[in-house]
All heavy atoms as an XYZ file, in Angstrom:
795
protein
N      -5.120     42.476    -24.473
C      -3.875     42.141    -23.810
C      -4.126     42.058    -22.299
O      -4.822     42.885    -21.733
C      -2.838     43.199    -24.131
C      -1.531     42.917    -23.508
S      -0.280     43.584    -24.593
C       1.107     43.224    -23.642
N      -3.503     41.082    -21.659
C      -3.677     40.879    -20.222
C      -2.797     41.833    -19.430
O      -1.672     42.128    -19.840
C      -3.301     39.441    -19.831
C      -4.209     38.326    -20.328
C      -3.581     36.982    -20.013
C      -5.584     38.425    -19.721
N      -3.303     42.304    -18.295
C      -2.424     43.098    -17.438
C      -1.238     42.241    -16.992
O      -1.312     41.025    -16.965
C      -3.307     43.475    -16.243
C      -4.696     43.163    -16.648
C      -4.636     42.204    -17.769
N      -0.166     42.874    -16.617
C       1.067     42.164    -16.266
C       0.862     41.145    -15.154
O       1.420     40.059    -15.170
C       2.147     43.166    -15.861
C       3.503     42.515    -15.726
C       4.593     43.532    -15.547
O       4.509     44.597    -16.187
O       5.504     43.252    -14.773
N       0.033     41.441    -14.168
C      -0.159     40.529    -13.048
C      -0.891     39.255    -13.461
O      -0.756     38.232    -12.821
C      -0.927     41.224    -11.917
O      -2.211     41.601    -12.386
N      -1.661     39.267    -14.535
C      -2.414     38.096    -14.972
C      -1.552     37.107    -15.751
O      -1.960     35.975    -15.965
C      -3.606     38.511    -15.818
C      -4.687     39.183    -14.992
O      -4.720     38.994    -13.770
O      -5.492     39.890    -15.604
N      -0.371     37.490    -16.191
C       0.517     36.579    -16.916
C       0.991     35.439    -16.031
O       1.223     34.342    -16.512
C       1.742     37.325    -17.474
C       1.428     38.192    -18.647
N       1.187     37.684    -19.897
C       1.300     39.543    -18.748
C       0.943     38.674    -20.727
N       0.995     39.821    -20.053
N       1.134     35.668    -14.760
C       1.667     34.638    -13.878
C       0.594     33.660    -13.400
O       0.900     32.632    -12.835
C       2.345     35.275    -12.668
O       1.397     35.997    -11.904
N      -0.676     33.954    -13.644
C      -1.760     33.087    -13.183
C      -1.669     31.675    -13.758
O      -1.758     30.707    -13.004
C      -3.112     33.725    -13.492
C      -4.330     33.030    -12.897
C      -4.211     32.956    -11.375
C      -5.585     33.767    -13.286
N      -1.473     31.489    -15.068
C      -1.340     30.124    -15.592
C      -0.127     29.398    -15.003
O      -0.199     28.205    -14.719
C      -1.191     30.314    -17.101
C      -1.807     31.638    -17.384
C      -1.537     32.466    -16.158
N       0.951     30.100    -14.777
C       2.141     29.487    -14.197
C       1.875     29.045    -12.762
O       2.268     27.965    -12.351
C       3.323     30.447    -14.233
S       3.922     30.761    -15.912
N       1.176     29.898    -12.015
C       0.844     29.538    -10.630
C      -0.094     28.342    -10.586
O       0.058     27.450     -9.776
C       0.206     30.721     -9.905
C       1.179     31.773     -9.516
C       0.510     32.805     -8.658
N       1.244     34.054     -8.770
C       0.754     35.227     -8.530
N      -0.498     35.359     -8.160
N       1.484     36.305     -8.662
N      -1.060     28.319    -11.481
C      -2.005     27.200    -11.531
C      -1.276     25.908    -11.874
O      -1.538     24.863    -11.278
C      -3.093     27.468    -12.560
O      -3.857     28.583    -12.189
N      -0.373     25.963    -12.826
C       0.387     24.780    -13.218
C       1.283     24.316    -12.071
O       1.384     23.109    -11.802
C       1.217     25.073    -14.461
N       1.919     25.259    -11.401
C       2.784     24.904    -10.273
C       1.970     24.286     -9.144
O       2.391     23.306     -8.522
C       3.541     26.135     -9.778
N       0.807     24.830     -8.886
C      -0.060     24.291     -7.844
C      -0.540     22.890     -8.212
O      -0.549     21.986     -7.371
C      -1.253     25.222     -7.620
C      -2.203     24.844     -6.496
C      -1.456     24.797     -5.166
C      -3.343     25.833     -6.423
N      -0.913     22.681     -9.456
C      -1.353     21.360     -9.917
C      -0.220     20.347     -9.819
O      -0.425     19.206     -9.397
C      -1.868     21.449    -11.347
N       0.990     20.758    -10.179
C       2.154     19.880    -10.083
C       2.441     19.526     -8.628
O       2.690     18.362     -8.294
C       3.380     20.532    -10.726
C       4.671     19.719    -10.674
C       4.494     18.389    -11.399
C       5.812     20.512    -11.273
N       2.390     20.493     -7.743
C       2.631     20.250     -6.321
C       1.582     19.298     -5.752
O       1.903     18.389     -4.990
C       2.634     21.565     -5.549
N       0.334     19.475     -6.142
C      -0.736     18.592     -5.666
C      -0.528     17.169     -6.175
O      -0.680     16.198     -5.425
C      -2.094     19.124     -6.104
N      -0.149     17.029     -7.435
C       0.092     15.699     -8.003
C       1.258     15.007     -7.306
O       1.193     13.808     -7.014
C       0.355     15.812     -9.503
N       2.317     15.751     -7.037
C       3.463     15.167     -6.335
C       3.086     14.735     -4.925
O       3.469     13.665     -4.469
C       4.632     16.152     -6.303
C       5.331     16.385     -7.631
C       6.356     17.500     -7.506
C       5.984     15.107     -8.118
N       2.320     15.568     -4.235
C       1.900     15.227     -2.876
C       0.995     13.996     -2.890
O       1.173     13.079     -2.095
C       1.190     16.408     -2.223
C       0.765     16.103     -0.834
C       1.559     16.051      0.280
C      -0.545     15.767     -0.392
N       0.820     15.709      1.381
C      -0.479     15.535      0.994
C      -1.767     15.655     -1.029
C      -1.591     15.182      1.737
C      -2.869     15.308     -0.289
C      -2.774     15.076      1.077
N       0.037     13.948     -3.800
C      -0.886     12.812     -3.875
C      -0.173     11.516     -4.235
O      -0.572     10.442     -3.806
C      -2.004     13.102     -4.871
C      -2.999     14.169     -4.437
C      -3.939     14.507     -5.587
C      -3.770     13.736     -3.208
N       0.905     11.606     -5.009
C       1.646     10.398     -5.393
C       2.449      9.827     -4.231
O       2.945      8.708     -4.320
C       2.566     10.690     -6.575
O       3.654     11.502     -6.176
N       2.563     10.564     -3.142
C       3.283     10.072     -1.965
C       2.368      9.284     -1.028
O       2.804      8.824      0.021
C       3.921     11.234     -1.203
C       4.974     11.968     -2.005
C       6.056     11.037     -2.502
O       6.637     10.281     -1.744
N       6.311     11.073     -3.806
N       1.107      9.136     -1.414
C       0.147      8.411     -0.592
C      -0.226      7.089     -1.250
O      -0.143      6.940     -2.466
C      -1.122      9.244     -0.394
C      -0.938     10.634      0.213
C      -2.269     11.366      0.239
C      -0.339     10.555      1.598
N      -0.619      6.122     -0.441
C      -1.145      4.855     -0.951
C      -2.640      5.045     -1.143
O      -3.339      5.489     -0.230
C      -0.865      3.712      0.053
C      -1.665      2.475     -0.294
C       0.613      3.393      0.089
N      -3.130      4.734     -2.327
C      -4.551      4.918     -2.617
C      -5.289      3.607     -2.781
O      -6.509      3.587     -2.915
C      -4.727      5.774     -3.867
C      -4.320      7.178     -3.587
C      -3.204      7.818     -4.053
C      -4.977      8.108     -2.722
N      -3.146      9.084     -3.538
C      -4.223      9.293     -2.709
C      -6.128      8.059     -1.942
C      -4.585     10.402     -1.968
C      -6.491      9.171     -1.196
C      -5.719     10.332     -1.222
N      -4.562      2.498     -2.776
C      -5.204      1.200     -2.964
C      -4.416      0.143     -2.210
O      -3.187      0.205     -2.144
C      -5.201      0.877     -4.459
C      -6.173     -0.154     -4.848
C      -6.279     -0.245     -6.346
N      -6.144     -1.667     -6.632
C      -5.663     -2.183     -7.698
N      -5.237     -1.425     -8.666
N      -5.587     -3.469     -7.858
N      -5.113     -0.828     -1.621
C      -4.473     -1.963     -0.960
C      -4.950     -3.218     -1.677
O      -6.148     -3.436     -1.825
C      -4.837     -2.023      0.542
C      -4.223     -3.254      1.186
C      -4.380     -0.759      1.257
N      -3.994     -4.013     -2.125
C      -4.306     -5.214     -2.900
C      -3.746     -6.425     -2.160
O      -2.574     -6.441     -1.788
C      -3.646     -5.069     -4.275
C      -3.943     -6.148     -5.257
C      -3.277     -5.836     -6.595
O      -3.594     -4.797     -7.191
O      -2.427     -6.644     -7.009
N      -4.581     -7.441     -1.952
C      -4.167     -8.676     -1.280
C      -4.341     -9.805     -2.289
O      -5.445    -10.061     -2.764
C      -5.019     -8.941     -0.019
C      -4.930     -7.762      0.940
C      -4.572    -10.230      0.655
C      -5.934     -7.816      2.077
N      -3.241    -10.491     -2.610
C      -3.261    -11.551     -3.623
C      -2.986    -12.914     -2.998
O      -2.065    -13.056     -2.190
C      -2.196    -11.291     -4.694
C      -2.397     -9.973     -5.391
O      -3.518     -9.621     -5.746
N      -1.330     -9.221     -5.585
N      -3.752    -13.926     -3.380
C      -3.476    -15.303     -2.998
C      -3.804    -15.669     -1.564
O      -3.355    -16.695     -1.078
N      -4.599    -14.875     -0.883
C      -4.846    -15.114      0.538
C      -5.934    -16.147      0.805
O      -6.022    -16.674      1.908
C      -5.200    -13.803      1.227
N      -6.778    -16.410     -0.181
C      -7.834    -17.402     -0.003
C      -8.698    -17.104      1.219
O      -9.215    -15.996      1.377
N      -8.824    -18.079      2.142
C      -9.704    -17.904      3.301
C      -9.188    -16.866      4.308
O      -9.934    -16.454      5.194
C      -9.752    -19.295      3.930
C      -8.497    -19.960      3.484
C      -8.206    -19.399      2.126
N      -7.958    -16.439      4.177
C      -7.374    -15.461      5.108
C      -7.610    -14.011      4.675
O      -7.288    -13.081      5.399
C      -5.862    -15.683      5.243
C      -5.493    -17.072      5.685
C      -4.946    -17.984      4.788
C      -5.700    -17.480      6.992
C      -4.606    -19.253      5.180
C      -5.366    -18.755      7.403
C      -4.823    -19.644      6.484
O      -4.498    -20.907      6.886
N      -8.164    -13.828      3.491
C      -8.261    -12.487      2.912
C      -8.973    -11.482      3.816
O      -8.470    -10.390      4.048
C      -8.972    -12.555      1.563
C      -8.974    -11.241      0.826
C      -9.668    -11.334     -0.500
N      -9.562    -10.279     -1.427
C      -9.201     -9.027     -1.256
N      -8.842     -8.622     -0.093
N      -9.166     -8.155     -2.215
N     -10.139    -11.836      4.327
C     -10.909    -10.894      5.153
C     -10.161    -10.570      6.441
O     -10.115     -9.404      6.860
C     -12.286    -11.472      5.466
N      -9.550    -11.573      7.047
C      -8.822    -11.335      8.298
C      -7.577    -10.493      8.055
O      -7.256     -9.598      8.840
C      -8.455    -12.661      8.958
C      -7.988    -12.471     10.393
O      -8.735    -11.842     11.174
O      -6.872    -12.916     10.713
N      -6.872    -10.752      6.965
C      -5.685     -9.956      6.633
C      -6.103     -8.513      6.344
O      -5.449     -7.570      6.794
C      -4.913    -10.571      5.446
C      -4.264    -11.894      5.888
C      -3.873     -9.614      4.900
C      -3.654    -12.697      4.757
N      -7.203     -8.331      5.624
C      -7.690     -6.975      5.329
C      -8.030     -6.235      6.623
O      -7.702     -5.048      6.772
C      -8.905     -7.041      4.414
N      -8.661     -6.926      7.568
C      -8.994     -6.302      8.860
C      -7.720     -5.952      9.629
O      -7.622     -4.876     10.229
C      -9.873     -7.235      9.683
N      -6.723     -6.843      9.599
C      -5.451     -6.568     10.275
C      -4.763     -5.348      9.658
O      -4.257     -4.476     10.383
C      -4.523     -7.787     10.223
C      -3.154     -7.466     10.751
C      -2.930     -7.343     12.116
C      -2.095     -7.228      9.884
C      -1.683     -7.013     12.606
C      -0.848     -6.893     10.370
C      -0.648     -6.786     11.724
O       0.593     -6.446     12.202
N      -4.736     -5.276      8.342
C      -4.100     -4.138      7.668
C      -4.776     -2.833      8.071
O      -4.104     -1.833      8.320
C      -4.148     -4.314      6.147
C      -3.312     -5.448      5.566
C      -3.579     -5.580      4.072
C      -1.840     -5.245      5.829
N      -6.094     -2.862      8.159
C      -6.850     -1.662      8.555
C      -6.474     -1.252      9.981
O      -6.196     -0.083     10.237
C      -8.346     -1.962      8.471
C      -9.213     -0.796      8.806
C      -9.896     -0.226      7.592
O     -10.015     -0.895      6.579
N     -10.340      0.985      7.687
N      -6.462     -2.225     10.907
C      -6.109     -1.937     12.306
C      -4.700     -1.382     12.437
O      -4.434     -0.521     13.269
C      -6.199     -3.211     13.150
C      -7.585     -3.730     13.386
C      -7.568     -5.106     14.024
O      -6.525     -5.506     14.594
O      -8.599     -5.794     13.941
N      -3.795     -1.903     11.615
C      -2.379     -1.517     11.701
C      -2.067     -0.224     10.942
O      -0.919      0.223     10.944
C      -1.498     -2.663     11.194
N      -3.056      0.360     10.272
C      -2.839      1.628      9.592
C      -2.381      1.519      8.148
O      -2.002      2.516      7.540
N      -2.423      0.324      7.586
C      -2.063      0.134      6.181
C      -3.333      0.315      5.355
O      -3.951     -0.645      4.904
C      -1.458     -1.252      5.961
C      -0.130     -1.437      6.650
C      -0.047     -1.929      7.946
C       1.052     -1.103      5.995
C       1.183     -2.086      8.578
C       2.283     -1.263      6.615
C       2.334     -1.756      7.902
O       3.551     -1.911      8.514
N      -3.736      1.575      5.181
C      -5.026      1.911      4.580
C      -4.833      2.925      3.458
O      -3.823      3.632      3.420
C      -5.986      2.500      5.640
C      -6.351      1.453      6.675
C      -5.393      3.721      6.303
N      -5.803      3.001      2.545
C      -5.730      4.057      1.527
C      -5.654      5.430      2.197
O      -6.348      5.701      3.176
C      -7.046      3.877      0.757
C      -7.375      2.423      0.921
C      -6.929      2.102      2.320
N      -4.777      6.249      1.666
C      -4.560      7.584      2.232
C      -3.343      7.655      3.135
O      -2.920      8.742      3.514
N      -2.752      6.494      3.466
C      -1.546      6.473      4.309
C      -0.341      6.943      3.496
O      -0.263      6.722      2.287
C      -1.291      5.064      4.847
N       0.595      7.590      4.179
C       1.816      8.042      3.493
C       2.687      6.836      3.169
O       2.892      5.960      4.007
C       2.580      9.008      4.381
C       1.895     10.352      4.489
C       2.685     11.256      5.388
N       4.096     11.184      5.055
C       4.884     12.227      4.875
N       4.389     13.422      5.033
N       6.143     12.086      4.570
N       3.214      6.816      1.966
C       4.064      5.701      1.531
C       5.294      5.543      2.408
O       5.691      4.432      2.741
C       4.504      5.907      0.083
C       3.387      5.744     -0.904
C       3.812      6.106     -2.286
N       4.978      5.330     -2.696
C       5.483      5.324     -3.900
N       4.942      6.056     -4.830
N       6.532      4.600     -4.190
N       5.918      6.668      2.778
C       7.146      6.573      3.566
C       6.884      6.154      5.015
O       7.813      5.813      5.740
C       7.941      7.872      3.512
C       7.173      9.064      4.058
O       5.991      8.927      4.407
O       7.770     10.152      4.123
N       5.633      6.136      5.448
C       5.299      5.702      6.802
C       5.002      4.206      6.859
O       4.858      3.647      7.951
C       4.111      6.486      7.332
N       4.905      3.561      5.710
C       4.597      2.137      5.659
C       5.887      1.331      5.633
O       6.736      1.533      4.775
C       3.763      1.812      4.424
C       2.435      2.562      4.287
C       1.739      2.149      2.998
C       1.553      2.333      5.484
N       6.029      0.413      6.586
C       7.210     -0.439      6.671
C       6.838     -1.831      6.176
O       6.273     -2.639      6.920
C       7.714     -0.485      8.118
C       9.021     -1.226      8.264
O       9.435     -1.942      7.330
O       9.645     -1.095      9.339
N       7.131     -2.094      4.904
C       6.746     -3.359      4.282
C       7.437     -4.545      4.948
O       6.821     -5.604      5.126
C       7.054     -3.328      2.790
N       8.691     -4.403      5.342
C       9.411     -5.503      5.996
C       8.773     -5.852      7.334
O       8.601     -7.023      7.664
C      10.881     -5.140      6.211
O      11.513     -4.961      4.973
N       8.423     -4.836      8.108
C       7.755     -5.072      9.392
C       6.392     -5.715      9.173
O       5.979     -6.603      9.927
C       7.611     -3.766     10.168
N       5.687     -5.287      8.137
C       4.390     -5.881      7.823
C       4.556     -7.360      7.498
O       3.800     -8.199      7.996
C       3.733     -5.145      6.660
C       2.411     -5.725      6.161
C       1.364     -5.752      7.270
C       1.907     -4.933      4.966
N       5.555     -7.709      6.696
C       5.814     -9.114      6.367
C       6.089     -9.929      7.625
O       5.549    -11.023      7.803
C       6.995     -9.233      5.402
C       6.709     -8.723      4.020
C       7.944     -8.699      3.132
O       9.052     -9.055      3.604
O       7.810     -8.313      1.963
N       6.935     -9.390      8.519
C       7.257    -10.114      9.778
C       6.009    -10.299     10.629
O       5.761    -11.391     11.150
C       8.318     -9.354     10.572
C       9.729     -9.474     10.025
C      10.768     -8.929     11.001
N      10.540     -7.538     11.350
C      10.948     -6.499     10.631
N      11.618     -6.694      9.517
N      10.708     -5.259     11.033
N       5.226     -9.239     10.788
C       4.027     -9.312     11.620
C       3.006    -10.291     11.052
O       2.382    -11.045     11.813
C       3.412     -7.931     11.792
C       4.287     -7.026     12.621
O       5.107     -7.471     13.416
N       4.135     -5.734     12.425
N       2.831    -10.296      9.745
C       1.896    -11.240      9.136
C       2.395    -12.677      9.273
O       1.599    -13.592      9.517
C       1.662    -10.892      7.664
C       0.839     -9.636      7.393
C       0.856     -9.288      5.908
C      -0.594     -9.808      7.885
N       3.692    -12.883      9.143
C       4.258    -14.225      9.292
C       4.047    -14.749     10.709
O       3.714    -15.924     10.901
C       5.761    -14.210      8.939
O       5.900    -13.785      7.578
C       6.378    -15.581      9.104
N       4.220    -13.887     11.702
C       3.977    -14.294     13.089
C       2.491    -14.547     13.344
O       2.124    -15.464     14.086
C       4.499    -13.225     14.055
C       6.013    -13.055     14.097
C       6.398    -11.846     14.932
C       6.677    -14.314     14.636
N       1.648    -13.755     12.741
C       0.206    -13.877     12.955
C      -0.383    -15.099     12.251
O      -1.342    -15.705     12.721
C      -0.469    -12.602     12.461
C      -1.937    -12.522     12.751
C      -2.480    -11.175     12.297
N      -3.899    -11.099     12.426
C      -4.543    -10.426     13.380
N      -3.867     -9.765     14.286
N      -5.856    -10.407     13.418
N       0.174    -15.469     11.120
C      -0.326    -16.591     10.319
C       0.800    -17.598     10.062
O       1.336    -17.673      8.959
C      -0.888    -16.095      8.984
C      -1.971    -15.070      9.132
C      -1.693    -13.711      9.046
C      -3.277    -15.464      9.388
C      -2.693    -12.762      9.207
C      -4.285    -14.519      9.549
C      -3.978    -13.169      9.461
O      -4.963    -12.240      9.622
N       1.167    -18.393     11.055
C       2.290    -19.327     10.874
C       2.014    -20.411      9.834
O       2.957    -21.013      9.298
C       2.484    -19.928     12.266
C       1.203    -19.703     12.980
C       0.595    -18.476     12.385
N       0.741    -20.660      9.516
C       0.400    -21.688      8.528
C       0.600    -21.209      7.092
O       0.543    -21.994      6.160
C      -1.034    -22.180      8.743
C      -2.102    -21.127      8.564
C      -2.315    -20.198      9.761
O      -1.629    -20.296     10.791
O      -3.174    -19.329      9.646
N       0.855    -19.912      6.917
C       1.122    -19.363      5.585
C       2.617    -19.466      5.323
O       3.443    -19.152      6.188
C       0.637    -17.892      5.496
C       1.093    -17.249      4.197
C      -0.882    -17.842      5.624
N       2.963    -19.919      4.131
C       4.371    -20.148      3.805
C       5.170    -18.850      3.685
O       6.308    -18.776      4.147
C       4.487    -20.949      2.513
N       4.547    -17.816      3.069
C       5.348    -16.634      2.778
C       4.453    -15.438      2.512
O       3.405    -15.547      1.899
C       6.206    -16.934      1.544
C       7.151    -15.876      1.122
C       7.930    -15.094      1.918
C       7.446    -15.469     -0.214
N       8.676    -14.236      1.156
C       8.402    -14.453     -0.157
C       6.990    -15.883     -1.458
C       8.912    -13.845     -1.292
C       7.496    -15.273     -2.584
C       8.460    -14.270     -2.497
N       4.894    -14.286      2.973
C       4.254    -13.007      2.679
C       5.269    -12.111      1.993
O       6.441    -12.091      2.378
C       3.802    -12.301      3.965
C       2.622    -12.929      4.627
C       2.782    -13.814      5.672
C       1.334    -12.630      4.205
C       1.687    -14.389      6.291
C       0.238    -13.203      4.814
C       0.423    -14.088      5.862
N       4.811    -11.375      1.012
C       5.659    -10.363      0.373
C       4.821     -9.093      0.267
O       3.750     -9.095     -0.343
C       6.110    -10.826     -1.013
C       6.970     -9.835     -1.724
N       8.139     -9.336     -1.190
C       6.822     -9.229     -2.924
C       8.675     -8.474     -2.038
N       7.897     -8.390     -3.096
N       5.282     -8.021      0.901
C       4.567     -6.743      0.886
C       5.462     -5.680      0.255
O       6.655     -5.613      0.558
C       4.174     -6.345      2.304
N       4.872     -4.869     -0.604
C       5.623     -3.800     -1.256
C       4.652     -2.748     -1.778
O       3.459     -3.004     -1.921
C       6.490     -4.350     -2.402
C       5.712     -5.076     -3.474
C       5.324     -4.418     -4.636
C       5.351     -6.415     -3.327
C       4.613     -5.070     -5.623
C       4.639     -7.083     -4.303
C       4.271     -6.404     -5.449
O       3.553     -7.055     -6.422
N       5.187     -1.573     -2.047
C       4.390     -0.501     -2.628
C       4.772     -0.377     -4.094
O       5.951     -0.260     -4.432
C       4.616      0.841     -1.888
C       3.852      1.956     -2.575
C       4.196      0.722     -0.437
N       3.769     -0.431     -4.949
C       3.961     -0.271     -6.384
C       3.123      0.924     -6.822
O       1.889      0.867     -6.783
C       3.515     -1.533     -7.120
O       3.602     -1.346     -8.516
N       3.794      1.997     -7.189
C       3.145      3.266     -7.523
C       2.321      3.742     -6.329
O       2.903      4.102     -5.328
C       2.324      3.151     -8.802
C       3.193      2.878    -10.004
O       4.284      3.415    -10.108
N       2.729      2.040    -10.898
N       0.998      3.712     -6.413
C       0.169      4.168     -5.291
C      -0.612      3.003     -4.686
O      -1.624      3.197     -4.025
C      -0.785      5.304     -5.712
C      -0.002      6.549     -6.086
C      -1.707      4.864     -6.836
N      -0.125      1.779     -4.891
C      -0.801      0.578     -4.397
C       0.101     -0.185     -3.442
O       1.250     -0.475     -3.763
C      -1.185     -0.348     -5.572
O      -1.991      0.383     -6.489
C      -1.939     -1.570     -5.106
N      -0.427     -0.507     -2.248
C       0.247     -1.432     -1.338
C      -0.188     -2.826     -1.747
O      -1.386     -3.130     -1.777
C      -0.144     -1.168      0.117
C       0.313     -2.226      1.119
C       1.838     -2.267      1.214
C      -0.299     -1.986      2.485
N       0.770     -3.672     -2.093
C       0.487     -5.031     -2.536
C       0.975     -6.000     -1.469
O       2.116     -5.902     -1.010
C       1.184     -5.340     -3.880
C       0.862     -6.751     -4.352
C       0.797     -4.324     -4.935
N       0.107     -6.920     -1.074
C       0.484     -7.991     -0.150
C       0.243     -9.306     -0.881
O      -0.901     -9.664     -1.169
C      -0.336     -7.940      1.160
C       0.072     -9.079      2.081
C      -0.165     -6.597      1.858
N       1.339    -10.006     -1.216
C       1.242    -11.306     -1.864
C       1.341    -12.376     -0.794
O       2.245    -12.338      0.052
C       2.365    -11.497     -2.886
C       2.210    -10.595     -4.095
O       1.059    -10.311     -4.486
O       3.233    -10.168     -4.653
N       0.423    -13.323     -0.836
C       0.362    -14.394      0.154
C       0.588    -15.713     -0.564
O      -0.079    -16.010     -1.548
C      -1.024    -14.414      0.850
C      -1.080    -15.502      1.903
C      -1.338    -13.048      1.447
N       1.547    -16.493     -0.075
C       1.792    -17.821     -0.617
C       1.455    -18.821      0.480
O       2.148    -18.890      1.495
C       3.266    -17.989     -1.055
O       3.569    -16.973     -2.006
C       3.501    -19.353     -1.661
N       0.362    -19.514      0.258
C      -0.066    -20.490      1.259
C       0.733    -21.763      1.080
O       0.983    -22.218     -0.031
C      -1.556    -20.764      1.131
C      -2.362    -19.529      1.520
C      -3.829    -19.770      1.500
N      -4.295    -19.931      0.132
C      -5.350    -20.651     -0.221
N      -6.051    -21.275      0.685
N      -5.707    -20.731     -1.469
N       1.142    -22.342      2.197
C       1.927    -23.561      2.169
C       1.067    -24.799      2.028
O      -0.137    -24.784      2.244
N       1.700    -25.878      1.652
C       1.045    -27.172      1.582
C       1.388    -27.896      2.875
O       2.559    -28.028      3.224
C       1.542    -27.976      0.362
C       0.925    -29.353      0.329
C       1.275    -27.204     -0.911
N       0.361    -28.354      3.636
C       0.664    -29.020      4.895
C       1.528    -30.262      4.669
O       1.367    -30.993      3.705
C      -0.699    -29.408      5.445
C      -1.701    -28.629      4.655
C      -1.040    -28.276      3.361
N       2.436    -30.473      5.568
C       3.320    -31.634      5.500
C       2.509    -32.886      5.841
O       1.748    -32.889      6.817
C       4.453    -31.452      6.508
C       5.568    -32.388      6.328
S       6.928    -31.791      7.341
C       7.754    -33.284      7.626
N       2.633    -33.929      5.033
C       1.869    -35.152      5.323
C       2.352    -35.777      6.627
O       3.523    -35.668      6.994
C       2.149    -36.048      4.121
C       3.384    -35.519      3.501
C       3.466    -34.069      3.872
N       1.417    -36.425      7.300
C       1.801    -37.085      8.553
C       2.603    -38.333      8.224
O       2.265    -39.101      7.294
C       0.556    -37.444      9.354
C      -0.123    -36.209      9.902
C      -1.154    -36.557     10.950
O      -1.012    -37.592     11.630
O      -2.102    -35.776     11.065
N       3.636    -38.550      8.961
C       4.501    -39.714      8.746
C       3.969    -40.900      9.580
O       3.466    -40.687     10.693
C       5.934    -39.390      9.122
C       6.562    -38.247      8.330
C       7.941    -37.925      8.879
C       6.671    -38.618      6.859
N       4.093    -42.127      9.046
C       3.604    -43.303      9.808
C       4.417    -43.559     11.048
O       5.455    -43.166     11.302
C       3.700    -44.441      8.819
C       4.490    -43.965      7.652
C       4.603    -42.479      7.757
């Protein structure tokens, strides 16, 4: 039989594991860039400079501001959509089709 003080050890371990899992789920662990084509490396470098990196807190990431900043930085891109899905920051890039020159 376990001494009385040892009964709480499994409960403490479980509580600690739960707290760690909850804390870790509040961080972004992966950054995914979709559809960027030739802009992928430059967008990845920009995200790194701006602090959108694995290990960043989810609540510190402003997806709307990121979309605006990317749109200003890459005017030739039709649309950016940034969002956090679980522990992944996703940046979807929709490249536009250049308008044909008129005669």
